[in-house]
C-alpha positions in Angstrom: 35.8 175.4 90.9 36.1 177.5 87.9 37.8 180.6 89.6 41.1 178.1 90.4 42.5 177.3 87.0 46.0 176.7 85.6 47.7 179.7 84.0 50.9 178.3 82.2 51.3 175.8 83.9 50.6 177.6 87.7 47.6 177.0 89.6 45.9 180.7 90.3 42.8 181.9 92.4 41.2 184.2 89.9 44.6 186.6 88.7 46.6 185.3 91.8 49.1 182.6 91.3 49.2 180.1 94.3 52.8 180.4 94.3 52.7 184.3 95.3 50.1 183.6 98.0 52.7 181.0 99.6 55.3 183.3 99.6 53.5 186.5 101.0 51.2 184.8 103.2 53.2 180.9 104.5 51.8 177.8 104.5 49.3 176.5 105.4 46.6 178.5 104.3 43.2 178.5 103.3 42.7 180.5 100.1 39.3 182.3 98.8 37.8 183.3 95.8 35.5 186.5 96.2 33.5 186.0 92.9 33.3 182.2 93.0 31.3 183.0 96.5 29.3 185.4 94.9 28.3 183.5 91.9 27.3 180.3 94.4 25.1 182.8 96.3 23.7 184.4 93.6 22.7 180.9 92.4 20.3 180.6 95.0 19.4 184.2 94.8 18.3 184.3 91.3 16.5 181.3 91.4 14.2 182.9 94.2 14.1 186.0 92.5 10.9 187.8 93.0 9.6 185.6 95.7 8.9 185.9 98.8 12.1 183.6 99.9 15.3 184.0 102.2 18.4 182.6 101.8 20.0 182.0 105.4 23.7 181.0 105.1 24.4 178.1 107.7 27.5 180.1 108.9 28.8 176.7 110.5 30.5 175.7 107.4 33.1 178.7 107.1 32.2 181.6 109.6 35.1 183.9 108.8 33.7 187.4 109.0 35.1 189.0 105.5 33.0 185.9 104.1 29.6 187.0 106.5 30.5 190.4 105.2 29.9 189.9 101.5 27.2 187.5 102.0 25.1 190.3 104.3 26.0 193.2 101.2 24.0 190.4 98.9 21.4 190.3 101.0 21.7 187.1 102.8 20.1 185.8 106.1 22.0 183.2 108.7 21.5 180.2 110.1 23.2 180.0 113.4 23.6 177.5 116.2 25.3 179.6 118.9 25.3 182.8 120.5 28.8 183.5 119.3 28.0 182.5 115.7 24.9 185.5 116.3 27.8 187.6 117.5 29.7 187.1 114.3 26.7 188.1 112.0 26.9 191.4 114.2 30.3 192.1 114.2 30.1 191.2 109.7 27.6 193.6 109.7 24.7 191.1 109.4 20.8 191.9 110.1 19.9 189.9 113.6 16.4 190.1 112.1 17.4 187.7 109.0 19.1 185.3 111.4 17.0 181.8 112.3 19.0 180.1 115.5 19.3 176.3 115.5 20.9 173.6 117.5 19.7 171.3 120.2 20.9 172.8 123.1 20.5 176.6 123.5 21.3 178.0 126.7 19.5 180.6 129.0 22.4 182.5 128.0 22.0 182.2 124.3 18.4 182.8 124.2 18.5 186.1 125.8 21.2 187.2 123.8 18.7 186.0 120.4 15.9 188.1 121.7 17.4 190.8 122.7 18.5 191.2 119.3 14.8 190.3 117.6 16.2 187.7 115.7 13.9 186.5 112.8 13.3 183.0 114.7 14.2 180.1 116.8 14.4 176.8 115.3 13.0 174.4 118.3 13.8 171.2 118.3 11.8 169.5 121.6 9.3 170.3 124.0 11.4 171.1 127.0 13.4 173.7 124.7 9.7 175.1 123.9 8.8 175.2 127.7 12.7 176.9 128.1 12.0 179.8 125.5 8.8 180.4 126.7 10.2 181.6 130.2 12.9 183.5 129.1 11.3 185.4 126.9 8.2 185.9 129.1 11.2 187.3 131.9 12.1 189.6 129.6 8.6 190.8 128.6 9.0 189.3 125.3 7.5 187.1 122.7 9.9 184.4 120.5 8.8 183.5 116.9 9.4 179.8 116.9 9.5 177.2 114.0 9.8 173.9 115.0 12.1 171.5 113.3 10.6 168.4 112.3 12.2 165.2 111.7 10.6 163.9 108.6 12.3 160.3 108.8 13.8 160.8 104.9 16.8 158.9 104.3 19.5 161.3 102.9 21.7 158.6 101.5 24.8 160.5 102.9 27.4 159.9 105.4 25.8 158.9 109.2 27.9 162.0 110.8 26.0 164.2 108.7 22.7 162.3 108.2 20.2 164.4 110.4 16.6 163.4 109.1 16.0 159.8 110.9 14.4 158.8 114.0 17.9 157.8 115.3 18.9 161.6 115.0 19.2 163.7 117.7 18.0 166.9 115.7 14.4 167.6 115.2 10.7 166.8 116.6 9.7 163.2 115.3 7.0 163.5 112.5 4.7 161.6 114.7 5.2 163.8 117.6 5.0 167.1 115.7 1.2 167.5 115.9 1.1 167.4 119.4 4.2 169.6 120.1 2.9 172.2 118.1 -0.5 172.1 120.1 2.1 172.8 122.8 3.8 175.8 121.4 0.6 177.6 120.4 -0.4 177.4 124.3 2.8 179.0 125.9 1.8 182.4 125.9 5.3 184.3 125.1 5.7 182.3 121.8 4.9 183.2 118.5 4.4 180.0 116.3 5.4 181.2 112.7 6.7 178.1 111.0 8.2 174.5 110.1 11.7 174.0 109.6 13.3 170.7 108.4 16.8 170.0 107.7 17.4 166.1 106.5 21.1 165.8 105.9 24.1 167.4 104.4 26.2 166.7 101.1 23.2 165.3 99.2 23.8 164.9 95.3 20.4 164.1 94.4 17.2 166.0 95.4 14.7 163.3 95.7 15.2 163.1 99.2 14.4 166.9 99.9 11.7 166.7 98.0 10.4 164.1 99.8 10.6 166.0 102.9 8.8 169.1 101.6 5.7 166.4 100.5 5.7 165.5 104.3 6.0 169.2 105.7 3.1 170.1 102.8 0.9 167.4 104.6 1.5 168.9 108.2 1.3 172.5 107.3 -2.6 171.8 105.9 -2.8 169.5 109.3 -2.1 172.4 111.7 -4.5 174.9 109.6 -6.8 172.5 109.7 -6.8 172.9 114.1 -6.3 176.9 113.2 -2.4 176.4 113.7 -1.7 178.4 110.5 2.2 179.1 109.5 3.8 181.9 107.9 6.9 180.5 106.6 8.5 176.8 105.2 11.8 176.7 106.1 13.0 173.5 103.9 16.6 173.7 105.3 20.0 173.3 103.5 21.9 170.0 102.4 22.7 170.2 98.7 26.2 169.0 97.9 29.3 170.1 96.2 31.6 168.0 93.8 34.4 166.5 95.7 35.6 164.5 92.7 33.1 161.8 92.8 30.2 163.2 91.3 28.2 166.4 90.5 25.4 167.6 92.3 21.9 168.5 90.9 22.3 172.2 90.0 20.6 175.0 92.2 18.6 176.1 89.8 16.8 173.0 88.8 16.5 171.8 92.5 14.5 175.4 93.3 12.6 175.1 90.2 11.3 171.7 91.4 10.8 172.6 94.8 9.0 176.0 93.9 6.8 173.8 91.3 5.4 171.5 93.8 4.8 174.9 96.5 2.9 176.7 93.8 0.9 173.4 93.1 0.2 173.0 96.5 -0.6 176.9 97.3 -2.8 177.0 94.3 -5.2 173.8 95.4 -5.4 174.5 99.2 -5.3 178.0 99.7 -6.3 179.6 96.7 -2.7 180.6 95.5 -1.9 182.3 98.8 2.0 182.4 99.1 4.2 181.3 101.8 7.5 182.9 102.7 10.1 180.4 102.1 13.6 179.9 103.9 16.7 177.9 102.8 19.9 177.2 104.5 23.0 176.3 102.5 26.1 176.0 103.9 28.5 173.6 101.7 27.2 174.5 98.4 27.8 178.6 99.0 31.3 177.9 100.5 32.5 174.5 99.4 34.2 175.3 96.5 35.4 178.7 97.2 38.3 178.1 99.1 41.3 175.5 98.7 44.0 174.7 101.6 47.4 175.6 100.2 50.1 173.2 101.7 54.1 172.9 101.5 55.6 169.1 101.0 58.0 168.8 103.8 59.5 165.1 103.0 59.0 162.0 101.3 59.0 159.1 102.7 59.1 155.8 101.5 58.2 152.3 103.2 57.8 148.9 102.5 53.9 149.3 102.3 53.1 152.5 102.0 55.1 155.7 100.7 54.4 159.3 102.6 54.1 162.6 101.5 54.5 164.8 104.6 53.0 168.0 104.4 52.9 171.2 106.8 49.1 170.8 107.1 47.5 168.2 109.6 44.2 167.3 110.8 43.8 170.0 113.2 43.7 172.1 109.5 41.3 170.0 108.1 39.6 167.2 110.1 37.1 165.9 107.0 39.7 163.1 106.0 40.1 161.9 109.6 36.4 162.4 110.7 34.5 161.3 107.5 36.8 159.4 105.6 36.2 162.3 102.9 37.9 161.9 99.6 38.8 165.4 98.5 41.2 166.0 95.5 45.0 166.4 95.7 46.8 168.7 93.3 50.1 170.3 92.6 50.2 173.9 92.4 52.8 173.7 89.4 52.3 171.4 86.8 54.7 169.6 84.7 57.3 167.2 86.9 57.7 163.8 85.5 57.0 160.6 86.6 54.9 159.9 89.7 54.7 157.9 92.8 51.7 156.7 95.1 51.6 158.5 98.3 49.4 159.0 101.5 49.2 162.6 102.0 50.2 163.0 105.8 50.7 165.9 108.5 52.8 166.1 111.0 49.9 165.5 114.2 50.9 162.6 116.1 48.1 160.3 115.3 47.8 157.8 112.8 44.7 159.3 111.9 46.3 162.7 110.5 45.8 162.0 107.0 44.6 164.0 103.7 44.9 162.1 101.2 45.5 158.3 100.4 46.9 156.4 97.1 47.5 159.6 95.2 49.8 159.5 92.5 51.7 162.6 92.5 55.3 164.3 91.2 56.4 165.7 94.1 59.6 166.8 95.8 60.3 168.5 99.3 59.8 172.3 99.1 56.8 171.7 96.1 53.5 172.9 97.2 50.3 171.1 96.9 46.6 171.9 97.1 43.7 170.6 98.5 40.6 171.8 96.5 37.0 172.1 97.6 38.1 172.8 101.2 35.8 176.1 101.9 33.4 174.3 103.8 34.0 172.7 107.1 37.8 173.7 106.8 38.8 176.5 109.0 35.4 176.3 111.2 36.5 172.7 112.5 39.9 173.5 112.6 42.1 172.8 116.3 45.2 173.6 118.2 45.7 170.2 119.1 49.7 169.8 119.0 49.9 173.9 120.1 49.3 174.1 116.1 48.2 177.7 115.7 45.4 178.1 113.2 46.2 178.8 109.4 46.3 182.1 107.8 43.2 182.7 105.6 43.6 185.0 102.3 40.6 186.1 100.2 41.4 186.5 96.6 39.8 189.7 94.5 40.8 189.3 90.9 44.4 190.4 91.2 44.2 191.4 94.5 44.6 189.6 97.7 43.4 190.3 101.6 44.6 188.8 104.3 41.3 188.2 106.3 42.8 185.8 109.3 46.4 186.1 110.2 47.9 182.9 111.6 48.0 182.4 115.4 51.3 182.8 117.3 52.0 179.9 120.0 52.1 182.7 122.4 48.1 183.8 121.9 47.8 179.6 122.2 48.2 179.5 126.0 47.6 183.4 126.5 44.1 182.2 128.5 46.0 179.9 130.7 48.0 180.6 134.1 50.2 178.7 136.3 49.1 177.6 140.0 51.4 180.0 142.7 
């Protein structure tokens, strides 16, 4: 997180002290660095420069309109998993023709919406979905471009909740069934079989499983070509991890360098050097270290077995620790206090699972500020209103400027859609 640094003992986001952000916008709040966001995207774009490649940001990681707008301006495409996410792309000025639509349960209404906006491709995950999409496209007098999400049965060696490439996972078409599924797709009159896709999981620190999956996709593409089913793009998915303090991931440039080397060798040997369009779906590696969750200490509670640092952020604001038992670094905004006590950092939610960090040595007092680092991915997008808590403010820092890119919700807004029985 190179754009979050201590200056004179106070943690800054770029040129702005987090103490000043807390004073102006309150806590809890998500704070993002524009410079870090653009650097992370540029790592992919630069590594793919000069090639027929498209970086489709997996917006489930963080779908704030300001983030989508900044990425769209850099030429990004978008990987979506709902009709609502497509409408967000459009609202942010993104190009629907650079959108790929993933997900196992696309509704008829979502398919219609995507076809109306002429998205780049549907990543289809089952034969029933192929038939539904064919019917919807036919009813509209259109052809839907499709790619099959193939499940290569590669172990990503990540948390089971974010592993998506094994036989037991709900995602994709089994590798053993892929050839027959492509044959079915090729017979449907309102589908245009355009590509192949896979996504084996998230938070991968090693690119070996991704390259293993690539080898299986290459094998399948050649088998399909021998049957007259010629694909125009190869979508290798996303999944590269970030450093939460437990290990650094392979650098983006090194991973893409190895991936392109394999693709180039294959195309030279089997296809006379003819290129194939390559699509990526990075999410966490674009936004994860772009943000922090800023929170205030409310109380310190000392017990017989545990000490608790009770803060104003909670599991409804950041679900990853409770959901995945994820370790995320917690640091004080102001350095230099003597001593320290081992605390569990917990929130005010009425659940024993409401914890943000466990067994952390912190020198803090009530009223102090803490940050949860590397919180830009799967924070706000997974936030809820449990206990009628409004979702927090989001602030984007650009050098010495701050922009409120989402205001804090009020209690009245939370029940505005509800009504009494009369």
